[in-house]
N, C-alpha and C positions, 0 to 999 in steps of 0.2 A: 743711580747707585754710586755711592762714594765709600771708599774704604777708610775706616778710622785709623789714626796713627797707631793706636794700641793694637788693633787686629793685624796691621801690616808688620809692626815691630815684632809681635809674637811669632808670626809666620816666618819672618826673616831669621830670627834667632833659631827657630826650630829647623829651618832648612839648612842652615850652616851645620848644626849639630848632627842632623840626620845624615847629611852627605859625609861628614867626617867619620861618623860611627860606622857607616856601611862601606867605607873605602877599604879595599882589601889590603893586607900587609904588603902586597907587591906594588901597590900604588894604583891599581886598576879601580875604576868606578863601575860597580855592577849596575846594569841598566835598571833593574828592579829586583828587590830581594826575594820576592815571592812568586812573581808571574811565571807560569810554567815555561813559556817559550823563551824568556829572557834570562832566567835564573842561571847564574854561573858564567855569564858572558859580559864582556865590555866591548863597546863599539868605539872605534877611533873618532867618528863624527860626534856621537852623543857625548862621549867623554871629553873631547876637546872643548865643546861648548860648556860642559859642566865645569871643567877646569877654568875656563875663561870667566864664568860666573863667580867661582870661588876666588880667583885672582882679583877680580874687580872689587870684592868686598874685603880684601886684605888677608885671605886665607892662603898665604904664600906657600907654606909648607905642604899643604894638601895639593895645590895645583902643581907644584914642582914634582911631588911624588908621582902624580899621574904622568907628567911629561917624562920622568925617568922610566916609568913602565913602558911608555910608547917607544922610547929609544931602545930599551933593552929588547922589546918584542921585535922591532925592526931588525936589529943586529942578529937576533936569534935566527931569523929567517933570511939572512943575507944571501945565502946560496940560492934560494928560490928567486929572490929579486934579481940576482945576477943572471940567472937563466932566462927570466922574463925579458930583461933588457937586451941580452945577446940575441934572443930569438927575434925581437922587434927590429933590431938593427940589421939582422940578416934577411929581413923581409918575410920571415916565417913566424908570425906572432903565435904565441901559445894559446890554446883554447881557454875559454872563460874559467873553467874549473881548475886551471893551474895558475890563475892570477892571484894576487893577494886578497884575502878575505876581508870583509868589512868588520868582522868581529872576531875576537879571540877569547879563549878561556881566561880566567883571572890570573892564571900563571903564565899567560902569553903564548899558549899553544893553539894550534889550529883545531877547531872542534871536529867531532866525528859525525855529528848529525847533519842531515840535509838542511841547507839554508840557501837563500838567494844572495850569494856571498860576494860576487864580484862588483865592487863599488869603488869608484875613484875619489869620491868627494871627501871621505874621511881623512885621507892622507893630505890633501890640500888644506883642509880645515885644521889639521894638527900643526902644519907649518905656520899657518896664520896665528894660531892660538899660542904656540910656544914662543914665537917672536914677540907677540903682544905682551905676554907675561914677563919675559925678560926685560923688555923696554919699560913696562909699567913699574917694575920694582928694582931696576938697575942691576939685574943679575947677569952673570956671565953665561954665554950660550955654549961654552966649550963642552959641557957634558952631553949636549944633544946634537952636536955638530956632525959627528960621524953618521948617525942615523939619519939626520936631516939630509945629508948629501946623498945617501941611498934613495931616500924618498923623492928628492928632486930628480934624480936620474930616472927613477921609475915613472914619474909623471911626465917627464920629457918624452919618454919612449912610448907612452900609452894614452896621452891626454885626448886624442881624437877618437878613441874607441868608444862605441856604444857600451853601456853597462847598466846595471840596475840603478834606480834612483834612490833618494833618501828613504823611500817607503818599501824598498825591496820589490819593485815592480818594473816591468817594461825594459828588459835587458837589451832589447833590440834598438832602443832609442838613444839619442844624444840629448841630455837634459840640461835645461837652462841653469838650474841651481847647482848641478854637479859641475858643469864647466866653470861657473862662477867661483865655486870653492877651489877648484884647481888653479884658476887665475889668481885668486887671493893668496893661495899658499906660495905659488912660484914668485909672485911679485914681492911678497913679504920676505921670502928667503933671500932674494937679491937685495932688497932695500936694507935689510938688517945684516947683510954680509955673512949670512950662514954659508953661502957659496960665493965664490969670486973667481977671477981669472977666466979661463976658457969655459968652465962649467957655469959660472955666473952669466957669461954671455949667452950660452945655450939656453939657460933657464929664462933669461930675459926675452930671447927670441921666441921660445915656446909660449911664454905668457902673452907676448904681443900677438902671435898668430891665433892663439885661443881667444883673445879679446876681440880681434877682428871677426872671427867666426861668430862669437856671441853677439856682437853688436850689429852684424850684418845678416846673419842667417837665423838667429834665434830671437828675432823681434817681429812683432805684428801689432798693428794698431798703436804703435808708439811705446809698447811695453815688452819686456822680456817674456818669453813664453815657456810653457811647461816642457816641451820638447820640440825638436826640429820638425817643421811642417805643421805644427799645431798653432792655434790662436788662443788657446786657453792659458790660464795661469795656475800656479801651484802656491800653496801657502809658504813653502820653503823659500820662495824667491825674495821674500822680505829680508832674509838674512844678508842678501847681497848689498842691501842699502844700509842696514844697521843690524848687527854691529860691524860687519866686515868692510863696508865701504868699498866694495869692488865696483859698484856703480857710484859715481860721484853724486852725493846727495843733492847738490845744486843743479844737477842735470835734468833735462826734460825726461830722459829715459828712466831715471830713478823715480821721479815724481809720478810718471805715468804707470810705472810698475806698481808702486804703492797704491795708487788710485784703483788699479785694476783688481788687486787683491782685496781691497776694501769693498769694492763694488760687487765682486763675484763670490767672495768666500766668507765675508764677515757678516754675522747676524748678531745684533745686540752685544757686540764686544767679543763674541767667541768666533774663532776662525777655523774653518774646515780645511782639510788638506787639499782637496780638489773636488770639483763637481763630479758626481758619479761615484764617489767613494762609498764602498760597501763594508769596510772593515769595522766590525762592531756596529754596523748600521750607519757609519759615516758621521760620527759626532764632531764636536768642536774641541780643539786641543789648546790647553792653557799655554803651552810653550810657543805655539804659533801666534797666539794673541800677544805674547811678549815680544816675539820677533817683529810683528807688525808694529807694536808700540815703539820698539827701538828704531825701526825705519821711519816712523812718523816723527819721532823726536829728532832724528838726524836731518829731516827736511824742514824742521821748525814748527811742527804741529804738536806742541806739548799737551794741549788739552785733550786731543785724541789719544795720545800716548797714555795719559792718566786714566782714561776710560779703559784702555786695554789692560793696564795693571790692575785696576779695580775689578774687572771681570775675572782675570786670572785668579786673584785672591779669593774671589767669591766661590771658586770651585773646591776650596779646601774641605776636607772631610772632618768629622767630629774629632778624630784623633790627630789632626794636623797634617794629614797627608794630601799631596796634590796628585791627581790621577793623570794618566796619559790623555784621556779624553772624557767628555761628559755627553750625556744623551739628551740634552735640552732641545736640540733642533736636529734630529737625525735626518740624514739625506735619504736613507733607505732602511727604515725600521725593520723591515722583514728579514734583514740579514743579521740583526743583532744577536738573536738567540743561537744562530748557527755558529758564530764565533765563540760565544760563551760555552757552548757544548764542546767545541774543539779545544779551547785553551783556558777556559775559566773566565771569571769576571775581568774587567779592564785592569790593566797593570796599575796598581796603587800600593805604595807610592812609586812614582817614576822620578828618578833622580834628576833627569833632564828638565822636567817641569819645575822642580824646586830651584834648580840652578838658573833657569831663565827668569824667574821672578826676582831672584837675587840680582841678576844682571841688569834687568830693566830698572829696578829700584835704585841700583847704584848709579846708573846713567842719569837718573832723574834727581840724584842727590838725596835720596830717601833711605839709603842703606849705609 
């Protein structure tokens, strides 16, 4: 399977315009405009990767507007963050339902419906993405610095806590991809001088401690694992190699992690989230194929990365939309209808899927 340059170019053009057209006036990127469970919400994690994709293809204004929204949202909830930090420092950490949520309404408010909300990864991902954006385009970080300082302090106070993973699951676990995103964010904030002085030293120390934990406690069979005590992998782990480079792409740990994701989760170019996934039957996610492609490209396997991009592009619908997942190789088909009955058909379009195709194509010099 090979994607023609015309098909790829059309999808890239459509993806840019789709993301721009759906971006809320506040700067927030809605996860999906029509999917019942996502409509009206923006995730820090998903949005940070969407902004990174847009930034990588030169959509500077759009990416900056998202980072402005993140900063404004953080500052709006500064009082909550200060309470979290104070409680952690006093040795009486707040319960999970009082921690920062993973998603906010498009106006930056905390939602009122039940969700699996306490996730740390999005805040680390935002720090990584906003510094990458500023560095890529020579922008001042001043507008985002106050919010970034709060986020750094939040992560310093809470990085070692179990929380929900990327997929809103297993709140009782410490997850490899979550900890990697926290490390990436803290290290980026220090390296790009979003924080300095005493706070910079504290951030560097927290990042170092988290990295030691990751590389010593969250590794099995030579690769990073899904969570502490597991030997399995998760599709999200690819992001730690590419584009985030939390794991040095030249290292054996990065190469073994990529190989494990390929071996356990990739079928014909499509990547599953994890073995045993039942969400909509456990399909393959275009955005995870793009993450794996970015990781493969980072370790020098361009041919494999091209196959990942080709597969992701092949999932486009007749109207040019990229879905959250496709059902070509379901892990548990019996669960597909259960989720359709609950939430409707698979989220389509998913802005994150479109952004990751942009990001991989840009890294390969095709966007």
